[in-house]
Residue frames relative to the residue before (quaternion, step in Angstrom):
aa qw qx qy qz dx dy dz
T 1.0000 0.0000 0.0000 0.0000 0.00 0.00 0.00
N 0.4452 -0.6761 0.5176 0.2771 3.53 -1.20 0.45
A 0.1691 -0.8184 0.5456 0.0635 3.56 -0.35 1.25
G 0.4536 -0.7196 0.4311 0.3011 3.58 1.24 -0.19
L 0.4810 0.6809 -0.4359 0.3390 3.60 1.18 0.36
I 0.7823 0.1445 -0.0859 0.5998 3.57 1.17 -0.55
I 0.1533 -0.7692 0.6114 0.1049 3.53 -1.25 0.48
L 0.4892 -0.6445 0.5115 0.2892 3.52 -1.21 0.64
K 0.4349 -0.6843 0.5190 0.2706 3.56 -0.86 0.98
E 0.6109 -0.5790 0.4033 0.3591 3.53 -1.14 0.69
K 0.8574 0.0841 -0.1107 0.4955 3.56 -1.03 0.95
E 0.5037 0.6254 -0.4371 0.4051 3.59 1.08 0.72
H 0.5317 -0.6320 0.4684 0.3137 3.55 -1.24 0.51
P 0.4422 -0.7451 0.4340 0.2468 3.62 -0.65 1.09
L 0.6573 0.5168 -0.3258 0.4412 3.63 1.14 -0.31
K 0.6305 0.5049 -0.3346 0.4853 3.60 1.27 -0.06
I 0.4739 -0.7084 0.4487 0.2689 3.56 -0.70 1.10
Q 0.6560 0.5188 -0.3202 0.4450 3.60 1.04 -0.69
S 0.5450 0.6220 -0.3871 0.4077 3.60 1.29 -0.06
Y 0.6940 0.4692 -0.2600 0.4803 3.58 1.26 -0.21
I 0.1123 -0.7584 0.6383 0.0692 3.52 -1.22 0.62
P 0.6000 -0.5511 0.4142 0.4058 3.61 -1.17 0.42
A 0.4388 -0.6994 0.5051 0.2511 3.57 -1.04 0.79
K 0.7739 0.1912 -0.0936 0.5964 3.55 1.24 -0.51
R 0.5716 -0.5386 0.4719 0.4006 3.54 -1.30 0.21
A 0.6594 -0.5362 0.3503 0.3937 3.58 -1.13 0.64
M 0.6800 0.4980 -0.3024 0.4451 3.60 0.94 -0.79
E 0.6610 0.4902 -0.3076 0.4777 3.61 1.27 -0.16
I 0.6287 0.5164 -0.3314 0.4778 3.59 1.28 -0.19
S 0.2193 -0.8068 0.5399 0.0972 3.55 -0.64 1.14
L 0.6403 -0.4877 0.4172 0.4221 3.51 -1.31 0.22
M 0.6079 0.5490 -0.3513 0.4536 3.60 1.04 -0.71
D 0.6154 0.5412 -0.3438 0.4584 3.61 0.99 -0.80
I 0.6890 0.4824 -0.2758 0.4652 3.57 0.89 -0.97
L 0.6506 0.5140 -0.3183 0.4596 3.59 0.93 -0.86
E 0.6712 0.4875 -0.2992 0.4715 3.58 0.93 -0.85
A 0.6651 0.5166 -0.3031 0.4460 3.59 0.96 -0.86
T 0.7519 0.3843 -0.2034 0.4956 3.58 1.02 -0.78
G 0.4294 -0.7104 0.4577 0.3184 3.58 1.24 -0.22
E 0.4592 0.6818 -0.4427 0.3581 3.58 1.20 0.44
H 0.2651 -0.7521 0.5854 0.1461 3.55 -1.34 0.06
L 0.5093 -0.5929 0.5098 0.3595 3.54 -1.33 0.12
N 0.3089 -0.7397 0.5705 0.1789 3.55 -1.02 0.81
C 0.0486 -0.8263 0.5606 -0.0243 3.57 -0.34 1.27
N 0.3838 0.7609 -0.4533 0.2613 3.56 1.22 0.33
R 0.7821 0.2180 -0.1160 0.5722 3.59 1.18 -0.42
P 0.5509 -0.5696 0.4727 0.3854 3.58 -1.17 0.43
I 0.5275 -0.6201 0.4727 0.3373 3.56 -1.16 0.57
T 0.3966 -0.7456 0.4975 0.1983 3.56 -0.95 0.96
E 0.6490 -0.5035 0.4042 0.4024 3.54 -1.31 0.33
Q 0.6125 0.5571 -0.3421 0.4444 3.58 1.06 -0.76
F 0.6317 0.5275 -0.3257 0.4654 3.58 1.01 -0.82
Y 0.6489 0.5093 -0.3130 0.4708 3.59 0.95 -0.88
A 0.6628 0.5066 -0.3048 0.4595 3.59 0.94 -0.86
Q 0.7033 0.4880 -0.2643 0.4442 3.57 0.97 -0.85
Y 0.8248 0.2810 -0.1106 0.4780 3.59 0.89 -0.92
G 0.3695 -0.8016 0.4342 0.1801 3.59 1.25 0.23
R 0.8648 0.0048 0.0251 0.5014 3.53 -0.84 -1.08
A 0.6279 0.5266 -0.3409 0.4606 3.60 1.01 -0.74
A 0.6375 0.5325 -0.3271 0.4506 3.60 1.01 -0.79
Q 0.6109 0.5487 -0.3584 0.4442 3.59 1.01 -0.70
K 0.6823 0.4715 -0.2828 0.4819 3.58 0.91 -0.91
L 0.6670 0.4944 -0.2987 0.4706 3.57 0.95 -0.87
G 0.6032 0.5647 -0.3502 0.4412 3.57 1.09 -0.66
I 0.6474 0.5049 -0.3105 0.4791 3.57 1.01 -0.80
I 0.6508 0.5037 -0.3137 0.4736 3.58 0.91 -0.91
N 0.6498 0.5304 -0.3091 0.4482 3.55 0.92 -0.94
Q 0.6844 0.4888 -0.2905 0.4564 3.58 0.85 -0.94
I 0.6555 0.4996 -0.3149 0.4706 3.59 0.94 -0.84
A 0.6425 0.5170 -0.3240 0.4637 3.59 0.94 -0.86
R 0.6543 0.5154 -0.3151 0.4550 3.58 0.94 -0.87
I 0.6325 0.5281 -0.3352 0.4569 3.59 0.97 -0.80
Y 0.7071 0.4541 -0.2687 0.4707 3.59 0.82 -0.97
L 0.6350 0.5298 -0.3373 0.4497 3.60 1.00 -0.73
K 0.6312 0.5302 -0.3355 0.4559 3.60 1.09 -0.67
E 0.6670 0.5097 -0.3023 0.4515 3.59 1.16 -0.51
I 0.6189 0.5137 -0.3552 0.4764 3.61 1.23 -0.19
T 0.1391 -0.8124 0.5647 0.0410 3.55 -0.57 1.18
L 0.7017 -0.4500 0.3389 0.4361 3.55 -1.27 0.18
T 0.6510 0.5217 -0.3276 0.4435 3.58 1.02 -0.70
D 0.5959 0.5479 -0.3592 0.4644 3.60 1.23 -0.37
L 0.6666 0.4943 -0.3000 0.4704 3.55 1.14 -0.57
């Protein structure tokens, strides 16, 4: 699928990786864009570790909040809800 993250340069061969450039500036590409483009997901099965916070800084802070909220709501869904 075309996620719109990269574009083929004019008159370039589509099978060569160097033929592509980003469609947006890095600050305009979100984690959601990347997750949707790759078909990946966030893993909320475990609390975020201190190592993760140290490695990813500001992004880890935001992901930590999302992770905690997801975990709270997931705990409220019981088998009878499914």
